[in-house]
PDB file as gemmi writes it, atoms N, CA and C in Angstrom:
CRYST1    1.000    1.000    1.000  90.00  90.00  90.00 P 1                      
ATOM      1  N   UNK A   1      75.820  98.326  11.320  1.00  0.00           N  
ATOM      2  CA  UNK A   1      75.110  97.833  10.152  1.00  0.00           C  
ATOM      3  C   UNK A   1      75.930  96.722   9.517  1.00  0.00           C  
ATOM      4  N   UNK A   2      75.305  95.604   9.262  1.00  0.00           N  
ATOM      5  CA  UNK A   2      75.976  94.467   8.640  1.00  0.00           C  
ATOM      6  C   UNK A   2      75.734  94.457   7.139  1.00  0.00           C  
ATOM      7  N   UNK A   3      75.734  95.652   6.545  1.00  0.00           N  
ATOM      8  CA  UNK A   3      75.450  95.775   5.117  1.00  0.00           C  
ATOM      9  C   UNK A   3      76.433  95.004   4.265  1.00  0.00           C  
ATOM     10  N   UNK A   4      77.702  94.991   4.634  1.00  0.00           N  
ATOM     11  CA  UNK A   4      78.701  94.284   3.839  1.00  0.00           C  
ATOM     12  C   UNK A   4      78.345  92.824   3.665  1.00  0.00           C  
ATOM     13  N   UNK A   5      77.875  92.221   4.730  1.00  0.00           N  
ATOM     14  CA  UNK A   5      77.496  90.810   4.672  1.00  0.00           C  
ATOM     15  C   UNK A   5      76.222  90.648   3.861  1.00  0.00           C  
ATOM     16  N   UNK A   6      75.232  91.484   4.125  1.00  0.00           N  
ATOM     17  CA  UNK A   6      73.974  91.409   3.388  1.00  0.00           C  
ATOM     18  C   UNK A   6      74.211  91.683   1.921  1.00  0.00           C  
ATOM     19  N   UNK A   7      74.931  92.741   1.618  1.00  0.00           N  
ATOM     20  CA  UNK A   7      75.200  93.112   0.236  1.00  0.00           C  
ATOM     21  C   UNK A   7      75.902  91.980  -0.498  1.00  0.00           C  
ATOM     22  N   UNK A   8      76.914  91.436   0.109  1.00  0.00           N  
ATOM     23  CA  UNK A   8      77.694  90.407  -0.557  1.00  0.00           C  
ATOM     24  C   UNK A   8      76.890  89.129  -0.730  1.00  0.00           C  
ATOM     25  N   UNK A   9      76.106  88.753   0.275  1.00  0.00           N  
ATOM     26  CA  UNK A   9      75.309  87.541   0.122  1.00  0.00           C  
ATOM     27  C   UNK A   9      74.212  87.757  -0.908  1.00  0.00           C  
ATOM     28  N   UNK A  10      73.648  88.951  -0.947  1.00  0.00           N  
ATOM     29  CA  UNK A  10      72.641  89.270  -1.957  1.00  0.00           C  
ATOM     30  C   UNK A  10      73.217  89.144  -3.359  1.00  0.00           C  
ATOM     31  N   UNK A  11      74.467  89.498  -3.516  1.00  0.00           N  
ATOM     32  CA  UNK A  11      75.080  89.536  -4.837  1.00  0.00           C  
ATOM     33  C   UNK A  11      75.925  88.319  -5.143  1.00  0.00           C  
ATOM     34  N   UNK A  12      75.972  87.382  -4.226  1.00  0.00           N  
ATOM     35  CA  UNK A  12      76.676  86.136  -4.498  1.00  0.00           C  
ATOM     36  C   UNK A  12      78.186  86.209  -4.350  1.00  0.00           C  
ATOM     37  N   UNK A  13      78.709  87.238  -3.687  1.00  0.00           N  
ATOM     38  CA  UNK A  13      80.155  87.299  -3.468  1.00  0.00           C  
ATOM     39  C   UNK A  13      80.520  86.331  -2.359  1.00  0.00           C  
ATOM     40  N   UNK A  14      81.625  85.591  -2.537  1.00  0.00           N  
ATOM     41  CA  UNK A  14      81.987  84.583  -1.545  1.00  0.00           C  
ATOM     42  C   UNK A  14      83.176  84.988  -0.681  1.00  0.00           C  
ATOM     43  N   UNK A  15      83.671  86.215  -0.796  1.00  0.00           N  
ATOM     44  CA  UNK A  15      84.854  86.624  -0.042  1.00  0.00           C  
ATOM     45  C   UNK A  15      84.501  87.444   1.181  1.00  0.00           C  
ATOM     46  N   UNK A  16      83.250  87.411   1.603  1.00  0.00           N  
ATOM     47  CA  UNK A  16      82.798  88.317   2.651  1.00  0.00           C  
ATOM     48  C   UNK A  16      83.175  87.908   4.059  1.00  0.00           C  
ATOM     49  N   UNK A  17      83.550  86.682   4.285  1.00  0.00           N  
ATOM     50  CA  UNK A  17      83.919  86.293   5.643  1.00  0.00           C  
ATOM     51  C   UNK A  17      85.199  87.039   6.002  1.00  0.00           C  
ATOM     52  N   UNK A  18      85.051  88.071   6.794  1.00  0.00           N  
ATOM     53  CA  UNK A  18      86.163  88.965   7.086  1.00  0.00           C  
ATOM     54  C   UNK A  18      87.373  88.222   7.639  1.00  0.00           C  
ATOM     55  N   UNK A  19      87.138  87.140   8.344  1.00  0.00           N  
ATOM     56  CA  UNK A  19      88.248  86.383   8.922  1.00  0.00           C  
ATOM     57  C   UNK A  19      89.149  85.800   7.837  1.00  0.00           C  
ATOM     58  N   UNK A  20      88.625  85.603   6.658  1.00  0.00           N  
ATOM     59  CA  UNK A  20      89.396  85.016   5.566  1.00  0.00           C  
ATOM     60  C   UNK A  20      90.087  86.052   4.694  1.00  0.00           C  
ATOM     61  N   UNK A  21      89.890  87.320   4.997  1.00  0.00           N  
ATOM     62  CA  UNK A  21      90.485  88.371   4.180  1.00  0.00           C  
ATOM     63  C   UNK A  21      91.877  88.721   4.690  1.00  0.00           C  
ATOM     64  N   UNK A  22      92.817  88.790   3.790  1.00  0.00           N  
ATOM     65  CA  UNK A  22      94.186  89.156   4.155  1.00  0.00           C  
ATOM     66  C   UNK A  22      94.218  90.634   4.545  1.00  0.00           C  
ATOM     67  N   UNK A  23      94.717  90.951   5.737  1.00  0.00           N  
ATOM     68  CA  UNK A  23      94.779  92.354   6.163  1.00  0.00           C  
ATOM     69  C   UNK A  23      95.518  93.211   5.129  1.00  0.00           C  
ATOM     70  N   UNK A  24      94.917  94.349   4.818  1.00  0.00           N  
ATOM     71  CA  UNK A  24      95.526  95.274   3.865  1.00  0.00           C  
ATOM     72  C   UNK A  24      95.228  94.962   2.414  1.00  0.00           C  
ATOM     73  N   UNK A  25      94.590  93.825   2.139  1.00  0.00           N  
ATOM     74  CA  UNK A  25      94.264  93.478   0.760  1.00  0.00           C  
ATOM     75  C   UNK A  25      93.131  94.369   0.251  1.00  0.00           C  
ATOM     76  N   UNK A  26      92.982  94.432  -1.067  1.00  0.00           N  
ATOM     77  CA  UNK A  26      91.894  95.254  -1.617  1.00  0.00           C  
ATOM     78  C   UNK A  26      90.547  94.714  -1.155  1.00  0.00           C  
ATOM     79  N   UNK A  27      90.434  93.389  -0.990  1.00  0.00           N  
ATOM     80  CA  UNK A  27      89.174  92.806  -0.531  1.00  0.00           C  
ATOM     81  C   UNK A  27      88.847  93.277   0.891  1.00  0.00           C  
ATOM     82  N   UNK A  28      89.869  93.302   1.744  1.00  0.00           N  
ATOM     83  CA  UNK A  28      89.658  93.747   3.123  1.00  0.00           C  
ATOM     84  C   UNK A  28      89.282  95.221   3.168  1.00  0.00           C  
ATOM     85  N   UNK A  29      89.950  96.042   2.353  1.00  0.00           N  
ATOM     86  CA  UNK A  29      89.618  97.478   2.310  1.00  0.00           C  
ATOM     87  C   UNK A  29      88.206  97.687   1.771  1.00  0.00           C  
ATOM     88  N   UNK A  30      87.852  96.937   0.726  1.00  0.00           N  
ATOM     89  CA  UNK A  30      86.517  97.050   0.132  1.00  0.00           C  
ATOM     90  C   UNK A  30      85.453  96.634   1.147  1.00  0.00           C  
ATOM     91  N   UNK A  31      85.682  95.506   1.815  1.00  0.00           N  
ATOM     92  CA  UNK A  31      84.745  95.021   2.825  1.00  0.00           C  
ATOM     93  C   UNK A  31      84.582  96.052   3.945  1.00  0.00           C  
ATOM     94  N   UNK A  32      85.694  96.595   4.411  1.00  0.00           N  
ATOM     95  CA  UNK A  32      85.637  97.598   5.483  1.00  0.00           C  
ATOM     96  C   UNK A  32      84.844  98.820   5.039  1.00  0.00           C  
ATOM     97  N   UNK A  33      84.988  99.212   3.784  1.00  0.00           N  
ATOM     98  CA  UNK A  33      84.244 100.361   3.259  1.00  0.00           C  
ATOM     99  C   UNK A  33      82.746 100.066   3.198  1.00  0.00           C  
ATOM    100  N   UNK A  34      82.375  98.816   2.928  1.00  0.00           N  
ATOM    101  CA  UNK A  34      80.961  98.452   2.913  1.00  0.00           C  
ATOM    102  C   UNK A  34      80.369  98.450   4.310  1.00  0.00           C  
ATOM    103  N   UNK A  35      81.129  97.955   5.273  1.00  0.00           N  
ATOM    104  CA  UNK A  35      80.629  97.801   6.636  1.00  0.00           C  
ATOM    105  C   UNK A  35      80.664  99.119   7.419  1.00  0.00           C  
ATOM    106  N   UNK A  36      81.723  99.897   7.255  1.00  0.00           N  
ATOM    107  CA  UNK A  36      81.881 101.158   7.986  1.00  0.00           C  
ATOM    108  C   UNK A  36      82.409 102.230   7.029  1.00  0.00           C  
ATOM    109  N   UNK A  37      81.542 102.725   6.147  1.00  0.00           N  
ATOM    110  CA  UNK A  37      82.003 103.669   5.128  1.00  0.00           C  
ATOM    111  C   UNK A  37      82.427 105.016   5.697  1.00  0.00           C  
ATOM    112  N   UNK A  38      83.438 105.591   5.041  1.00  0.00           N  
ATOM    113  CA  UNK A  38      83.870 106.950   5.364  1.00  0.00           C  
ATOM    114  C   UNK A  38      82.885 107.923   4.709  1.00  0.00           C  
ATOM    115  N   UNK A  39      83.103 109.202   4.934  1.00  0.00           N  
ATOM    116  CA  UNK A  39      82.231 110.218   4.343  1.00  0.00           C  
ATOM    117  C   UNK A  39      82.213 110.122   2.819  1.00  0.00           C  
ATOM    118  N   UNK A  40      83.339 109.793   2.213  1.00  0.00           N  
ATOM    119  CA  UNK A  40      83.419 109.664   0.756  1.00  0.00           C  
ATOM    120  C   UNK A  40      82.645 108.429   0.290  1.00  0.00           C  
ATOM    121  N   UNK A  41      82.750 107.339   1.020  1.00  0.00           N  
ATOM    122  CA  UNK A  41      82.151 106.065   0.615  1.00  0.00           C  
ATOM    123  C   UNK A  41      80.663 105.955   0.946  1.00  0.00           C  
ATOM    124  N   UNK A  42      80.238 106.662   1.976  1.00  0.00           N  
ATOM    125  CA  UNK A  42      78.879 106.505   2.491  1.00  0.00           C  
ATOM    126  C   UNK A  42      77.786 106.690   1.438  1.00  0.00           C  
ATOM    127  N   UNK A  43      77.808 107.732   0.610  1.00  0.00           N  
ATOM    128  CA  UNK A  43      76.729 107.863  -0.376  1.00  0.00           C  
ATOM    129  C   UNK A  43      76.678 106.690  -1.351  1.00  0.00           C  
ATOM    130  N   UNK A  44      77.832 106.170  -1.734  1.00  0.00           N  
ATOM    131  CA  UNK A  44      77.873 105.048  -2.664  1.00  0.00           C  
ATOM    132  C   UNK A  44      77.327 103.778  -2.011  1.00  0.00           C  
ATOM    133  N   UNK A  45      77.703 103.547  -0.763  1.00  0.00           N  
ATOM    134  CA  UNK A  45      77.227 102.371  -0.036  1.00  0.00           C  
ATOM    135  C   UNK A  45      75.714 102.466   0.172  1.00  0.00           C  
ATOM    136  N   UNK A  46      75.224 103.665   0.485  1.00  0.00           N  
ATOM    137  CA  UNK A  46      73.789 103.839   0.685  1.00  0.00           C  
ATOM    138  C   UNK A  46      73.012 103.617  -0.613  1.00  0.00           C  
ATOM    139  N   UNK A  47      73.541 104.092  -1.735  1.00  0.00           N  
ATOM    140  CA  UNK A  47      72.875 103.862  -3.018  1.00  0.00           C  
ATOM    141  C   UNK A  47      72.904 102.380  -3.366  1.00  0.00           C  
ATOM    142  N   UNK A  48      74.032 101.724  -3.141  1.00  0.00           N  
ATOM    143  CA  UNK A  48      74.108 100.278  -3.391  1.00  0.00           C  
ATOM    144  C   UNK A  48      73.092  99.526  -2.544  1.00  0.00           C  
ATOM    145  N   UNK A  49      72.989  99.896  -1.283  1.00  0.00           N  
ATOM    146  CA  UNK A  49      72.029  99.258  -0.389  1.00  0.00           C  
ATOM    147  C   UNK A  49      70.609  99.474  -0.899  1.00  0.00           C  
ATOM    148  N   UNK A  50      70.307 100.687  -1.316  1.00  0.00           N  
ATOM    149  CA  UNK A  50      68.978 100.983  -1.853  1.00  0.00           C  
ATOM    150  C   UNK A  50      68.709 100.188  -3.126  1.00  0.00           C  
ATOM    151  N   UNK A  51      69.718 100.047  -3.980  1.00  0.00           N  
ATOM    152  CA  UNK A  51      69.540  99.283  -5.212  1.00  0.00           C  
ATOM    153  C   UNK A  51      69.262  97.813  -4.930  1.00  0.00           C  
ATOM    154  N   UNK A  52      69.955  97.244  -3.955  1.00  0.00           N  
ATOM    155  CA  UNK A  52      69.697  95.848  -3.571  1.00  0.00           C  
ATOM    156  C   UNK A  52      68.241  95.701  -3.145  1.00  0.00           C  
ATOM    157  N   UNK A  53      67.766  96.633  -2.325  1.00  0.00           N  
ATOM    158  CA  UNK A  53      66.388  96.567  -1.843  1.00  0.00           C  
ATOM    159  C   UNK A  53      65.387  96.803  -2.970  1.00  0.00           C  
ATOM    160  N   UNK A  54      65.660  97.775  -3.832  1.00  0.00           N  
ATOM    161  CA  UNK A  54      64.752  98.054  -4.946  1.00  0.00           C  
ATOM    162  C   UNK A  54      64.628  96.868  -5.895  1.00  0.00           C  
ATOM    163  N   UNK A  55      65.746  96.232  -6.194  1.00  0.00           N  
ATOM    164  CA  UNK A  55      65.702  95.060  -7.073  1.00  0.00           C  
ATOM    165  C   UNK A  55      64.908  93.943  -6.406  1.00  0.00           C  
ATOM    166  N   UNK A  56      65.114  93.746  -5.114  1.00  0.00           N  
ATOM    167  CA  UNK A  56      64.384  92.700  -4.400  1.00  0.00           C  
ATOM    168  C   UNK A  56      62.884  92.985  -4.382  1.00  0.00           C  
ATOM    169  N   UNK A  57      62.510  94.240  -4.226  1.00  0.00           N  
ATOM    170  CA  UNK A  57      61.094  94.591  -4.110  1.00  0.00           C  
ATOM    171  C   UNK A  57      60.401  94.788  -5.458  1.00  0.00           C  
ATOM    172  N   UNK A  58      61.113  95.325  -6.435  1.00  0.00           N  
ATOM    173  CA  UNK A  58      60.451  95.748  -7.675  1.00  0.00           C  
ATOM    174  C   UNK A  58      61.013  95.108  -8.933  1.00  0.00           C  
ATOM    175  N   UNK A  59      61.855  94.116  -8.785  1.00  0.00           N  
ATOM    176  CA  UNK A  59      62.493  93.503  -9.946  1.00  0.00           C  
ATOM    177  C   UNK A  59      61.538  92.856 -10.919  1.00  0.00           C  
ATOM    178  N   UNK A  60      60.372  92.423 -10.428  1.00  0.00           N  
ATOM    179  CA  UNK A  60      59.396  91.774 -11.295  1.00  0.00           C  
ATOM    180  C   UNK A  60      58.349  92.746 -11.835  1.00  0.00           C  
ATOM    181  N   UNK A  61      58.392  93.984 -11.421  1.00  0.00           N  
ATOM    182  CA  UNK A  61      57.425  94.980 -11.870  1.00  0.00           C  
ATOM    183  C   UNK A  61      57.950  95.639 -13.142  1.00  0.00           C  
ATOM    184  N   UNK A  62      57.262  95.410 -14.249  1.00  0.00           N  
ATOM    185  CA  UNK A  62      57.755  95.871 -15.545  1.00  0.00           C  
ATOM    186  C   UNK A  62      57.762  97.384 -15.692  1.00  0.00           C  
ATOM    187  N   UNK A  63      57.022  98.101 -14.870  1.00  0.00           N  
ATOM    188  CA  UNK A  63      57.052  99.558 -14.915  1.00  0.00           C  
ATOM    189  C   UNK A  63      58.173 100.085 -14.022  1.00  0.00           C  
ATOM    190  N   UNK A  64      58.199  99.633 -12.782  1.00  0.00           N  
ATOM    191  CA  UNK A  64      59.170 100.147 -11.820  1.00  0.00           C  
ATOM    192  C   UNK A  64      60.596  99.716 -12.129  1.00  0.00           C  
ATOM    193  N   UNK A  65      60.766  98.560 -12.743  1.00  0.00           N  
ATOM    194  CA  UNK A  65      62.131  98.105 -13.016  1.00  0.00           C  
ATOM    195  C   UNK A  65      62.845  99.013 -14.014  1.00  0.00           C  
ATOM    196  N   UNK A  66      62.101  99.746 -14.832  1.00  0.00           N  
ATOM    197  CA  UNK A  66      62.749 100.701 -15.733  1.00  0.00           C  
ATOM    198  C   UNK A  66      63.453 101.793 -14.938  1.00  0.00           C  
ATOM    199  N   UNK A  67      62.804 102.266 -13.884  1.00  0.00           N  
ATOM    200  CA  UNK A  67      63.434 103.251 -13.017  1.00  0.00           C  
ATOM    201  C   UNK A  67      64.654 102.687 -12.317  1.00  0.00           C  
ATOM    202  N   UNK A  68      64.552 101.439 -11.887  1.00  0.00           N  
ATOM    203  CA  UNK A  68      65.682 100.773 -11.239  1.00  0.00           C  
ATOM    204  C   UNK A  68      66.835 100.652 -12.227  1.00  0.00           C  
ATOM    205  N   UNK A  69      66.539 100.319 -13.476  1.00  0.00           N  
ATOM    206  CA  UNK A  69      67.584 100.209 -14.505  1.00  0.00           C  
ATOM    207  C   UNK A  69      68.296 101.545 -14.700  1.00  0.00           C  
ATOM    208  N   UNK A  70      67.545 102.641 -14.693  1.00  0.00           N  
ATOM    209  CA  UNK A  70      68.160 103.969 -14.819  1.00  0.00           C  
ATOM    210  C   UNK A  70      69.083 104.265 -13.638  1.00  0.00           C  
ATOM    211  N   UNK A  71      68.652 103.868 -12.444  1.00  0.00           N  
ATOM    212  CA  UNK A  71      69.492 104.064 -11.258  1.00  0.00           C  
ATOM    213  C   UNK A  71      70.776 103.245 -11.355  1.00  0.00           C  
ATOM    214  N   UNK A  72      70.661 102.013 -11.834  1.00  0.00           N  
ATOM    215  CA  UNK A  72      71.850 101.166 -11.994  1.00  0.00           C  
ATOM    216  C   UNK A  72      72.835 101.813 -12.977  1.00  0.00           C  
ATOM    217  N   UNK A  73      72.330 102.320 -14.084  1.00  0.00           N  
ATOM    218  CA  UNK A  73      73.205 102.980 -15.064  1.00  0.00           C  
ATOM    219  C   UNK A  73      73.836 104.239 -14.482  1.00  0.00           C  
ATOM    220  N   UNK A  74      73.056 104.994 -13.721  1.00  0.00           N  
ATOM    221  CA  UNK A  74      73.592 106.197 -13.091  1.00  0.00           C  
ATOM    222  C   UNK A  74      74.680 105.873 -12.087  1.00  0.00           C  
ATOM    223  N   UNK A  75      74.464 104.828 -11.302  1.00  0.00           N  
ATOM    224  CA  UNK A  75      75.482 104.419 -10.332  1.00  0.00           C  
ATOM    225  C   UNK A  75      76.750 103.988 -11.050  1.00  0.00           C  
ATOM    226  N   UNK A  76      76.600 103.284 -12.171  1.00  0.00           N  
ATOM    227  CA  UNK A  76      77.780 102.868 -12.940  1.00  0.00           C  
ATOM    228  C   UNK A  76      78.557 104.094 -13.423  1.00  0.00           C  
ATOM    229  N   UNK A  77      77.858 105.139 -13.849  1.00  0.00           N  
ATOM    230  CA  UNK A  77      78.525 106.371 -14.274  1.00  0.00           C  
ATOM    231  C   UNK A  77      79.293 107.023 -13.128  1.00  0.00           C  
ATOM    232  N   UNK A  78      78.757 106.914 -11.923  1.00  0.00           N  
ATOM    233  CA  UNK A  78      79.387 107.542 -10.757  1.00  0.00           C  
ATOM    234  C   UNK A  78      80.656 106.833 -10.303  1.00  0.00           C  
ATOM    235  N   UNK A  79      80.925 105.660 -10.840  1.00  0.00           N  
ATOM    236  CA  UNK A  79      82.144 104.947 -10.448  1.00  0.00           C  
ATOM    237  C   UNK A  79      83.407 105.655 -10.931  1.00  0.00           C  
ATOM    238  N   UNK A  80      83.254 106.672 -11.755  1.00  0.00           N  
ATOM    239  CA  UNK A  80      84.401 107.475 -12.183  1.00  0.00           C  
ATOM    240  C   UNK A  80      84.797 108.505 -11.126  1.00  0.00           C  
ATOM    241  N   UNK A  81      83.970 108.663 -10.106  1.00  0.00           N  
ATOM    242  CA  UNK A  81      84.256 109.609  -9.026  1.00  0.00           C  
ATOM    243  C   UNK A  81      85.173 108.947  -7.997  1.00  0.00           C  
ATOM    244  N   UNK A  82      85.588 109.733  -7.015  1.00  0.00           N  
ATOM    245  CA  UNK A  82      86.353 109.191  -5.891  1.00  0.00           C  
ATOM    246  C   UNK A  82      85.392 108.373  -5.042  1.00  0.00           C  
ATOM    247  N   UNK A  83      85.613 107.060  -4.985  1.00  0.00           N  
ATOM    248  CA  UNK A  83      84.740 106.189  -4.193  1.00  0.00           C  
ATOM    249  C   UNK A  83      85.478 105.595  -2.994  1.00  0.00           C  
ATOM    250  N   UNK A  84      86.558 106.240  -2.615  1.00  0.00           N  
ATOM    251  CA  UNK A  84      87.297 105.817  -1.433  1.00  0.00           C  
ATOM    252  C   UNK A  84      87.900 104.435  -1.600  1.00  0.00           C  
ATOM    253  N   UNK A  85      87.747 103.605  -0.571  1.00  0.00           N  
ATOM    254  CA  UNK A  85      88.336 102.265  -0.583  1.00  0.00           C  
ATOM    255  C   UNK A  85      87.452 101.237  -1.285  1.00  0.00           C  
ATOM    256  N   UNK A  86      86.274 101.658  -1.719  1.00  0.00           N  
ATOM    257  CA  UNK A  86      85.442 100.728  -2.486  1.00  0.00           C  
ATOM    258  C   UNK A  86      86.180 100.379  -3.770  1.00  0.00           C  
ATOM    259  N   UNK A  87      86.115  99.137  -4.158  1.00  0.00           N  
ATOM    260  CA  UNK A  87      86.806  98.675  -5.352  1.00  0.00           C  
ATOM    261  C   UNK A  87      85.828  98.749  -6.516  1.00  0.00           C  
ATOM    262  N   UNK A  88      86.114  99.627  -7.488  1.00  0.00           N  
ATOM    263  CA  UNK A  88      85.181  99.922  -8.576  1.00  0.00           C  
ATOM    264  C   UNK A  88      84.797  98.676  -9.369  1.00  0.00           C  
ATOM    265  N   UNK A  89      85.728  97.782  -9.597  1.00  0.00           N  
ATOM    266  CA  UNK A  89      85.417  96.563 -10.329  1.00  0.00           C  
ATOM    267  C   UNK A  89      84.403  95.699  -9.602  1.00  0.00           C  
ATOM    268  N   UNK A  90      84.533  95.609  -8.288  1.00  0.00           N  
ATOM    269  CA  UNK A  90      83.581  94.835  -7.492  1.00  0.00           C  
ATOM    270  C   UNK A  90      82.206  95.490  -7.483  1.00  0.00           C  
ATOM    271  N   UNK A  91      82.199  96.810  -7.373  1.00  0.00           N  
ATOM    272  CA  UNK A  91      80.921  97.526  -7.403  1.00  0.00           C  
ATOM    273  C   UNK A  91      80.268  97.352  -8.772  1.00  0.00           C  
ATOM    274  N   UNK A  92      81.048  97.481  -9.830  1.00  0.00           N  
ATOM    275  CA  UNK A  92      80.526  97.307 -11.183  1.00  0.00           C  
ATOM    276  C   UNK A  92      79.951  95.902 -11.371  1.00  0.00           C  
ATOM    277  N   UNK A  93      80.671  94.896 -10.893  1.00  0.00           N  
ATOM    278  CA  UNK A  93      80.177  93.521 -10.969  1.00  0.00           C  
ATOM    279  C   UNK A  93      78.865  93.373 -10.212  1.00  0.00           C  
ATOM    280  N   UNK A  94      78.780  94.000  -9.051  1.00  0.00           N  
ATOM    281  CA  UNK A  94      77.551  93.954  -8.264  1.00  0.00           C  
ATOM    282  C   UNK A  94      76.393  94.598  -9.021  1.00  0.00           C  
ATOM    283  N   UNK A  95      76.662  95.718  -9.688  1.00  0.00           N  
ATOM    284  CA  UNK A  95      75.616  96.381 -10.464  1.00  0.00           C  
ATOM    285  C   UNK A  95      75.130  95.498 -11.605  1.00  0.00           C  
ATOM    286  N   UNK A  96      76.050  94.824 -12.269  1.00  0.00           N  
ATOM    287  CA  UNK A  96      75.677  93.924 -13.366  1.00  0.00           C  
ATOM    288  C   UNK A  96      74.834  92.762 -12.827  1.00  0.00           C  
ATOM    289  N   UNK A  97      75.207  92.223 -11.670  1.00  0.00           N  
ATOM    290  CA  UNK A  97      74.432  91.133 -11.081  1.00  0.00           C  
ATOM    291  C   UNK A  97      73.022  91.601 -10.724  1.00  0.00           C  
ATOM    292  N   UNK A  98      72.919  92.806 -10.192  1.00  0.00           N  
ATOM    293  CA  UNK A  98      71.594  93.352  -9.892  1.00  0.00           C  
ATOM    294  C   UNK A  98      70.795  93.550 -11.176  1.00  0.00           C  
ATOM    295  N   UNK A  99      71.437  94.058 -12.208  1.00  0.00           N  
ATOM    296  CA  UNK A  99      70.766  94.255 -13.495  1.00  0.00           C  
ATOM    297  C   UNK A  99      70.283  92.926 -14.061  1.00  0.00           C  
ATOM    298  N   UNK A 100      71.086  91.900 -13.922  1.00  0.00           N  
ATOM    299  CA  UNK A 100      70.690  90.569 -14.404  1.00  0.00           C  
ATOM    300  C   UNK A 100      69.403  90.104 -13.734  1.00  0.00           C  
ATOM    301  N   UNK A 101      69.238  90.452 -12.476  1.00  0.00           N  
ATOM    302  CA  UNK A 101      68.037  90.025 -11.746  1.00  0.00           C  
ATOM    303  C   UNK A 101      66.765  90.652 -12.307  1.00  0.00           C  
ATOM    304  N   UNK A 102      66.891  91.818 -12.945  1.00  0.00           N  
ATOM    305  CA  UNK A 102      65.707  92.445 -13.545  1.00  0.00           C  
ATOM    306  C   UNK A 102      65.730  92.288 -15.063  1.00  0.00           C  
ATOM    307  N   UNK A 103      66.586  91.407 -15.533  1.00  0.00           N  
ATOM    308  CA  UNK A 103      66.695  91.102 -16.964  1.00  0.00           C  
ATOM    309  C   UNK A 103      67.089  92.332 -17.772  1.00  0.00           C  
ATOM    310  N   UNK A 104      68.069  93.068 -17.256  1.00  0.00           N  
ATOM    311  CA  UNK A 104      68.535  94.276 -17.921  1.00  0.00           C  
ATOM    312  C   UNK A 104      70.005  94.107 -18.276  1.00  0.00           C  
ATOM    313  N   UNK A 105      70.337  94.354 -19.530  1.00  0.00           N  
ATOM    314  CA  UNK A 105      71.719  94.285 -20.006  1.00  0.00           C  
ATOM    315  C   UNK A 105      72.309  95.689 -19.912  1.00  0.00           C  
ATOM    316  N   UNK A 106      73.240  95.880 -18.984  1.00  0.00           N  
ATOM    317  CA  UNK A 106      73.797  97.222 -18.765  1.00  0.00           C  
ATOM    318  C   UNK A 106      74.631  97.695 -19.941  1.00  0.00           C  
ATOM    319  N   UNK A 107      75.293  96.791 -20.612  1.00  0.00           N  
ATOM    320  CA  UNK A 107      76.112  97.187 -21.754  1.00  0.00           C  
ATOM    321  C   UNK A 107      75.250  97.637 -22.927  1.00  0.00           C  
ATOM    322  N   UNK A 108      74.200  96.894 -23.205  1.00  0.00           N  
ATOM    323  CA  UNK A 108      73.306  97.225 -24.315  1.00  0.00           C  
ATOM    324  C   UNK A 108      72.237  98.245 -23.909  1.00  0.00           C  
ATOM    325  N   UNK A 109      72.094  98.449 -22.597  1.00  0.00           N  
ATOM    326  CA  UNK A 109      71.104  99.357 -22.028  1.00  0.00           C  
ATOM    327  C   UNK A 109      69.692  99.016 -22.494  1.00  0.00           C  
ATOM    328  N   UNK A 110      69.362  97.727 -22.375  1.00  0.00           N  
ATOM    329  CA  UNK A 110      68.015  97.282 -22.733  1.00  0.00           C  
ATOM    330  C   UNK A 110      67.659  96.033 -21.938  1.00  0.00           C  
ATOM    331  N   UNK A 111      66.358  95.794 -21.841  1.00  0.00           N  
ATOM    332  CA  UNK A 111      65.872  94.598 -21.162  1.00  0.00           C  
ATOM    333  C   UNK A 111      66.032  93.405 -22.081  1.00  0.00           C  
ATOM    334  N   UNK A 112      66.311  92.268 -21.490  1.00  0.00           N  
ATOM    335  CA  UNK A 112      66.608  91.089 -22.281  1.00  0.00           C  
ATOM    336  C   UNK A 112      65.479  90.079 -22.339  1.00  0.00           C  
ATOM    337  N   UNK A 113      64.434  90.280 -21.549  1.00  0.00           N  
ATOM    338  CA  UNK A 113      63.343  89.315 -21.582  1.00  0.00           C  
ATOM    339  C   UNK A 113      62.340  89.681 -22.671  1.00  0.00           C  
ATOM    340  N   UNK A 114      61.587  88.721 -23.096  1.00  0.00           N  
ATOM    341  CA  UNK A 114      60.685  88.884 -24.235  1.00  0.00           C  
ATOM    342  C   UNK A 114      59.472  89.750 -23.919  1.00  0.00           C  
ATOM    343  N   UNK A 115      59.105  89.844 -22.654  1.00  0.00           N  
ATOM    344  CA  UNK A 115      57.887  90.575 -22.301  1.00  0.00           C  
ATOM    345  C   UNK A 115      58.049  92.083 -22.334  1.00  0.00           C  
ATOM    346  N   UNK A 116      59.273  92.571 -22.311  1.00  0.00           N  
ATOM    347  CA  UNK A 116      59.513  94.012 -22.297  1.00  0.00           C  
ATOM    348  C   UNK A 116      59.532  94.534 -23.735  1.00  0.00           C  
ATOM    349  N   UNK A 117      58.731  95.526 -24.014  1.00  0.00           N  
ATOM    350  CA  UNK A 117      58.680  96.110 -25.361  1.00  0.00           C  
ATOM    351  C   UNK A 117      59.863  97.008 -25.615  1.00  0.00           C  
TER     352      UNK A 117                                                      
END                                                                             
């Protein structure tokens, strides 16, 4: 699965070219966890993958995006768990970028566009 590349390109990360990653760096460990997750990392990578797809498919739907926003907030809460070699700051940044795509402010926990009541 080339999820690491898809995930990173979806979220605008520019460090995904594995050849450019310094061996043993946090970026290399994070990338490896995205591409070939361990048992600890796998549920987080699968949820991230699902969130990328949900935002792409339902980001413009004013009813469904509320559910997506709840999932994004829940995933952010789960970053306090053991997430293996995934780098929590990078995952958090990815969640914020996904939230931005549906016009959701994760810090304020509300939609930012005028059409949402």
